[in-house]
N, C-alpha and C positions, 0 to 999 in steps of 0.2 A: 757710327750708326746712321749717318746721313747717306751712305752709299746706296745707290739704287737697288743693289741686290737684296737689301732688306725689305724691299717692297714699300707699300703704302698703308698707313693706318687708316681704317675706315673713317670717313667724315661726310658731312653734308647729307644729301639725300640717301646715300648708301648707308650711312650710319642710322638714319631714321628708319629705313627699311629693316635693318638688322634688329633694331630695338622693338619692332613690331612682331618679330618672330616669336612663336610660342616656345621655342627652344633657347631663347636668350633671356637669362634671368640673372639678377645681381651683377650686371655689367659684363657677363660672359655667356658664351654658348655652353649649354649643359648636355651631358649624355642622358640617356633615358633613365639609367640607374646610377647611383653614386659610383664614381670611378676614381679611386685614389691613384696618383701617379706611381706610388710604390705600394707593394703588398704589405700586409701586416707582418711585423717582425723585422722589416728592413728599414734602413735609414739612408739618406743621401750620402752621409759621411762614410758609412760602411760600403755602399756601392762604389763610391769614388776610390776608397782604399783598395778594394778588390781589383778595380780596373787598373790602378796604377802599380800595385805591388804583387797581386796574386798571379802565379804562373798559369798561363792559359795556353793550351796547345792547339796548333793547326788552325788558327783563326783566319789565315790566308793561305791559299794554295801556293806552293813553291813553283809548281809547273804552270805553264800557260794553259788556260782553259781551251778545250776544243770548241770549234764553232763552225757555222756554215754561213756563207755570204749569199743570201737569197737576193735576187734582183727584184727589188720592190717596184722599180720603175716600169717593168714590163710584165707585170701580172695581168692576166686577162680579166675583164670585168666579171666574168662568170665564176671566177674562183672565190669560194668562201674560205678564207684562210686567216691564220694568226701567226705572227712572228714575234717571239720574245727576245728581248735584248739584255736579259739579266736584271736582277732586282725586280722592280715593279713597272718597268717600261715595256710596252708592247704595242704592236700595230695590228689592227683588225681590218680586213676587207670582207664585206658581206653585202649581197644585194647590189653590188656596184658602187657602194659608198665606202670611203676610207676614214678610219678612225685611228687616233694615236692617244695613248694613255700614259700619263706621268713620265714624260720623256726626260732622261738625264744622260746627256752625251758629252758632258764637259770633262769627264774623267774623275770627277770628285763629287762627293755628297756632303760637302762642308763649306761654310762661308769663309773658313780660314785657309789661307794659302798652305798647300801641302797636306791638308787634312782629309781623312777618309778617302783615300785613293782607290780607284777601281782595280780589280784583280787583273793580272796579266791575261790578255786574250779576251777580256770581257767588253772591250770598247772598240769593236771592229767597224761599227757604223758611224757615219758622219751625216750631217744634215743634207749634203748633196745626194745621199742615197735615197732620199724620200721623195715621193710624188706629192702633189697637192693633197693636203689633209682637209677633208670636209668638216670634221669635228674633232677638236682636241679636248679630251676629258682630263680634268685635274681632280684628284680625290681629296687633297688637302695641301696646305702650303708649306709643309716641312721640306727641307733642302734635298732630301733623297727622293722627292716626288715632284717638286716644283723647282726647276733649275734655271737660274737667271740667264746664264750664258746660252743655254739651249733654247729657251723661250725667245730670246733676242734673235738668234740665228734662224729660227723657224718662222719669223714674223711674215715673210712674203709668201709662205706656203700654207698658212692656216687660214681657212675661211671663217670658222666660228669656234669659239671656246665655250665649253660648258663647265661650270665650277660652282662651288658653294658660295653662300652669301659672304660678301667681304673680299673674297679672293680676286674678284674683278679689279679691285683697286690696284693690286700689284701689276696686272696686265696693262692697265691704263697708264700707270707710271712708266712702264716699259715700252710705250709707244703704240699699243693696240688701241683701236677706236672703240668707243662705247657700244656701237652697233655690232661689233664683232663678238661681244661678250654676253653670254647668257648666265646670269647668277640665279641660283635656285636654293630653296629651302628643302627640307625633307618632305617626302610624300607629295611631290609635284610631278606633273606630266609635261613633257616638251615634245610637241609634234614636229618631227623633222621632215614630214612630207613623204610621198612615195610609199606609204605604208609603214614607215619607220616611226617609232615612238621611244622616248627615253623616260623611264620612271626613276625618280630620285628616292633614296632611302637612307636610313641612319647607318652609321658605324659606331663603334665604341672606342673613341680615341681622343685626340686633342689637337690643337693647332698653335701656330706662332712661329715667326721668323726672327723675333728679337726678344726683348724682355717681357713684352706683353704676350699673355697666353689667352687663347680661346676667343680672340676677337674676330676670327673668321671661322666658317663652318666646314667641318669634315663630313664626307658623305660617300655613299656607294651609288651605283647605277645599274638599272636593268635596261639593257639595250635590246629593244624588241624590233626585229626586222620582219618582213613578210614570211620568212622561213624559219626563224629560230629566236630564242631568248638567251642572251649572254649576260651573266652577272659580273660586273666590274667592281671588285670588292674593296679596293683601297686597303688601309690599315685598320685593324679592329681587334679588340679583345672579344672573347666569346660572351654572348648575351642573348636575350630573348628576341632581338630584332631579326635574327636569321630565320627563326620559325615564322615570325610575322610576315617577312618577305616571301617565304615559301608558300604560305597560305594565300597571300594576296596575288602573287605573280607566278608561282610555280605551276608545273615543273619547269626547271631551268635546264636548257639543253647543254650549256657550257658555263661552268662556274670558275672564276679566277679569284683565288683567295690567298692572302698572305700566309706564308709558312717559312718563317726565318726571322732572325734577330730577336728571338724570344728569350725570356729569362723568368724564373719564378718571381724575381724581384719586381717585375713589371707585368705580371700575368693579366692585369685588368685591361691593358691596352694592346697586347700582342698575344696571339694564340699559340699554344703548344700544338705540335702536329696532330695529337689525338683530338684536340678541339677543332682543328681544321676539318678533319673528316666528319665530325659531328655537325659542324656548321654546314658542310656540303649536303648532308642528309636532311638537315632542317630546311634547306633551300629546295629540296627535292631535285637535286642536281643529277643529271644523267652522266656527267663527265666533269673531271676536275683538273685544273691547271694550278699547281702550287707555285707561288712566286715569292718575292721579297727575300731572295737568297742569291748566292753565286755571283755577286758583283762587289758588294761593300761589306766591311766588317762593322756592324753596329751592335752586335750582341757578344756573348761570352762563349758561345758553343763553337766546335769545329766547323769549318766552312761548309763541309759536305753533310753534316749531321741532319739538317732538315730534310734533304732528299732521301737519305738512307732511312730515316724513321718513318716517313710517310709511305715510302715504297714498301716497306716491310709489313705495314698493317692495312694498306689500302684494299678495300673490298668493293670499290666502284672503279670504272675505267679512269685511268690516270694518264694525263699528258705530261711527259717530262722531256721536252725537247732540249737539244743543245741551243745555245745562243744562236739566233739566226735561222734555225731550222724551221721549215714550213710545217705548220700544223693544219691539217684538213679539218675544218669545223663540221663537215658533214659525215666524217668517218669515225664512228665511235670505236671501231676495231683497229685503228691505227696504232702501231706499236713503236716504241722508242727504245734505243739501247741505253743502258745505264752508264752514261758517258762519264760520270764522276768516279767510277770504279778505277782503282789503280793509279789515281792521281795523288801526288804528294802535296 
């Protein structure tokens, strides 16, 4: 547990600031509403038994996932685009600034050797493929969103990091300087200059990289450029915060919401596809990119079920790119092939 990949426990002035947060009570950060780790009627023993012994079908694709290798180094500054890398990692360029969200490029979403490996074809990008990143966003410190090896490799390319309270301690332990890291609480504004603003907002989730739970803050972001508003959702169960964000900052031009690794056993911390659409409407979103799928198996559903379910019911414009495919943030009419069809 002393290995650097586990990060740093908040201490000193960082801990003092955490303790002053209105969202920190009884020694932990708290969600807006009571949020059990498991739903009523489920037990940890039962969940572990099902995981170990229950037959689960098609959790990983047999085939290699199709992908596109977009040249990120030679995008023109005028392009307002997004590139998704599977799960919850994506690159945004808008207004000439470059952003990277929850990058995981080590091939694994687990601290254990050999654990939670990326699907074949889902890891086509390396750190060398990235230009300088103006702002790195981290939604929370779970291993499938904050990857130690990736963060180390990115160090020379990242100008600033924006993260929740306490998460900056991990970055400082990993060699980032204090002036590189901007730690925020919910409902704060960060002025990025040049007409850019970031608004921080709640999610309904939890945090922790070791045995300690909820000693760092999980959050979402509204990235406001001179031309558009992008919602960077992180992980979240459905709750009232989506409507609150929509009232305060909507309409949202492009919403990115988790849609995958769900289960009724943990419905309070991850949304079902029906709830994802409901959340997008609460946000007053004009367009939706569903993420948190197609790279790692962390739930009990078939690997392609999240995309199939949300595609079948979507009644707002949906972006469903292949890994690496260029998404035009200005074009609500852009269409995408159902690339998951026919894959085993």
